[in-house]
C-alpha positions as CSV (number, residue, x, y, z in Angstrom):
1,M,150.5,139.6,82.6
2,K,150.1,143.3,82.0
3,S,147.7,145.6,83.9
4,L,146.5,149.1,83.0
5,K,145.2,151.5,85.6
6,L,142.4,153.7,84.6
7,A,140.8,156.7,86.2
8,D,138.9,156.3,89.5
9,G,140.5,153.0,90.3
10,F,139.3,150.9,87.4
11,T,141.8,148.5,85.9
12,I,142.2,146.5,82.6
13,R,144.1,143.3,83.3
14,E,145.5,140.8,80.9
15,M,144.4,137.4,82.0
16,T,145.2,133.7,81.4
17,S,142.5,131.6,79.8
18,K,142.1,129.7,83.1
19,E,141.5,133.0,85.0
20,F,139.4,134.6,82.3
21,F,136.8,132.1,81.0
22,P,135.2,131.3,84.4
23,L,134.4,135.0,84.8
24,F,133.3,135.3,81.2
25,G,131.0,132.2,81.6
26,K,129.5,133.7,84.8
27,H,128.2,136.7,82.8
28,Y,127.5,135.1,79.4
29,D,123.8,134.7,79.7
30,S,123.3,138.3,81.0
31,I,125.2,139.7,78.0
32,F,124.4,137.3,75.2
33,G,121.4,135.3,76.4
34,D,119.0,137.1,74.2
35,D,121.0,136.7,70.9
36,H,120.3,134.1,68.3
37,T,123.6,132.3,68.1
38,F,123.8,128.8,66.8
39,F,126.7,126.7,68.2
40,P,127.3,124.0,65.6
41,E,129.9,122.1,67.7
42,T,127.0,121.1,70.0
43,Y,125.7,118.9,67.2
44,Y,129.0,117.5,65.9
45,S,129.3,113.7,65.9
46,V,132.1,112.1,68.0
47,N,134.1,111.6,64.8
48,E,133.8,115.2,63.8
49,K,134.8,116.4,67.3
50,E,137.9,114.2,67.2
51,K,138.9,115.6,63.8
52,I,138.4,119.1,65.0
53,D,140.7,118.5,68.0
54,V,143.4,117.2,65.6
55,L,143.0,120.2,63.4
56,R,143.2,122.6,66.4
57,E,146.4,120.9,67.6
58,R,148.0,121.4,64.2
59,M,147.5,125.2,64.5
60,G,150.1,125.2,67.3
61,N,150.6,127.8,70.0
62,L,148.8,130.8,68.6
63,F,148.7,134.2,70.4
64,Q,145.6,134.8,72.6
65,L,144.6,138.0,74.4
66,N,142.1,138.0,77.3
67,L,141.4,141.3,78.9
68,G,139.2,141.8,81.9
69,L,137.9,145.2,83.1
70,F,137.6,145.5,86.9
71,S,136.0,148.1,89.1
72,P,137.9,149.6,92.1
73,D,136.5,146.9,94.4
74,G,137.7,144.1,92.1
75,E,134.4,143.3,90.3
76,F,134.6,141.9,86.8
77,I,132.6,144.4,84.7
78,G,133.8,144.0,81.1
79,F,136.0,142.0,78.8
80,S,137.5,141.5,75.4
81,F,139.1,138.4,74.1
82,G,140.5,137.2,70.8
83,V,143.0,135.0,69.0
84,Q,145.6,135.0,66.3
85,E,144.1,133.9,63.1
86,S,147.1,134.1,60.8
87,E,150.6,135.5,60.7
88,E,149.2,139.0,60.2
89,T,145.6,138.9,61.5
90,F,144.1,139.0,65.0
91,Y,140.4,138.2,65.5
92,M,138.5,140.0,68.2
93,M,136.0,137.2,69.1
94,A,133.9,139.0,71.7
95,S,133.9,142.2,73.8
96,A,131.3,143.6,76.2
97,I,130.6,145.8,79.2
98,L,128.1,144.8,81.9
99,E,124.9,146.8,81.7
100,P,125.4,149.1,84.8
101,F,128.8,150.3,83.4
102,R,127.8,151.0,79.8
103,K,127.9,154.4,78.1
104,K,130.8,155.5,80.3
105,G,133.6,155.1,77.7
106,F,134.9,151.8,79.1
107,Y,134.3,149.9,75.8
108,S,136.5,152.5,74.0
109,L,139.2,152.1,76.6
110,L,139.2,148.3,76.2
111,L,139.3,148.7,72.4
112,D,142.3,151.0,72.7
113,E,144.2,148.4,74.8
114,V,143.4,145.6,72.3
115,V,144.8,147.7,69.4
116,E,147.9,148.7,71.3
117,R,148.6,145.1,72.4
118,C,148.1,143.8,68.9
119,K,150.5,146.5,67.6
120,E,153.1,145.4,70.1
121,E,152.7,141.8,68.9
122,G,153.2,142.9,65.3
123,F,149.7,142.2,63.9
124,Q,148.9,144.0,60.6
125,K,145.1,143.6,60.8
126,I,142.6,143.4,63.7
127,Y,139.0,142.5,62.9
128,G,135.7,141.7,64.6
129,T,132.3,140.5,63.4
130,H,129.2,142.3,64.6
131,C,125.4,142.2,64.3
132,A,124.5,144.9,61.7
133,T,122.4,146.8,64.2
134,N,124.7,146.7,67.2
135,N,125.5,150.4,67.2
136,S,126.9,150.4,70.7
137,V,129.8,148.5,69.3
138,L,129.9,149.6,65.7
139,I,130.1,153.3,66.5
140,P,133.1,153.2,68.9
141,K,135.0,150.9,66.5
142,L,134.4,153.2,63.6
143,K,135.5,156.2,65.6
144,R,138.7,154.2,66.6
145,G,139.6,153.8,62.9
146,F,138.1,150.4,62.1
147,V,136.5,150.2,58.7
148,F,133.7,148.2,57.1
149,S,135.3,145.4,55.2
150,K,132.6,142.9,54.3
151,I,129.2,141.4,55.0
152,E,129.0,137.7,55.9
153,L,126.0,135.3,56.1
154,S,126.9,133.0,59.0
155,D,125.1,129.9,60.2
156,M,126.2,130.8,63.7
157,F,125.2,134.5,63.8
158,G,123.1,135.4,60.8
159,T,124.0,138.5,58.8
160,I,127.2,140.1,60.3
161,I,129.4,143.0,59.5
162,H,133.2,142.7,59.5
163,L,135.1,145.7,60.8
164,Q,138.8,145.8,60.3
165,Y,141.7,147.9,61.6
166,Y,145.0,148.3,59.9
167,T,148.0,148.9,62.2
168,N,150.1,150.0,59.2
169,P,149.0,153.5,58.1
170,L,150.0,153.0,54.5
171,R,147.7,150.0,54.2
172,R,144.8,152.1,55.4
173,K,145.6,154.8,52.8
174,V,145.6,152.2,50.1
175,L,142.2,150.9,51.4
176,D,140.8,154.5,51.3
177,Y,141.9,154.7,47.7
178,R,140.6,151.3,46.8
179,S,137.2,152.1,48.3
180,G,136.8,155.3,46.3
181,L,136.9,157.5,49.4
182,R,140.1,159.3,48.4
183,V,141.8,160.1,45.1
184,P,145.3,158.8,45.1
185,G,148.0,161.2,46.2
186,K,151.7,161.1,45.1
187,E,152.5,158.3,47.5
188,I,149.7,156.0,46.4
189,K,150.2,156.8,42.7
190,K,153.9,155.7,43.0
191,I,153.0,152.5,44.9
192,M,150.2,151.6,42.5
193,K,152.4,152.3,39.5
194,F,150.2,155.1,38.0
195,D,153.1,156.1,35.8
196,R,153.1,152.9,33.8
197,E,151.2,152.3,30.6
198,P,148.9,149.2,30.7
199,G,150.6,146.0,29.6
200,I,154.1,147.3,30.2
201,K,156.1,145.4,32.8
């Protein structure tokens, strides 16, 4: 498992699920206790749970990334974890920094590490879902190059914003053109076949 040493003795460590989730669970209530998440699996029937387990097994051995942020004395002070969603997409499921260590740039450092690890693995897209007013997460992600991709009405979380990062620079250029942010340059015009008349193959 990889480890990244930060300034002043702080460390980001890649962790196994067995190492990570007990620490995550210990701090869950202090970080997410006041949110309004609905966990549907709590209310599944036995039959539904059995079928979900079968479906999960069919997905095989997908890539997972569990990162823990540790203080110089070994205290677990932040995290980010996520899973492979498809052959090209990684879903950042949850990330947070414990209250006393917020607004010190640690979230951005965790985010950088997630992006770099996902690039190493070959993912084309990285995305996360966020409460529309969670500026402490939205702003660092937007600064890092994530872009608004959609709004979703979720039974679990309510109204959430999807922020997406493209590891391939060309795909980001195409997205900027598609969104109306940029007029197409020569590269995009060629790719999007601007030189063809409509209806001509």
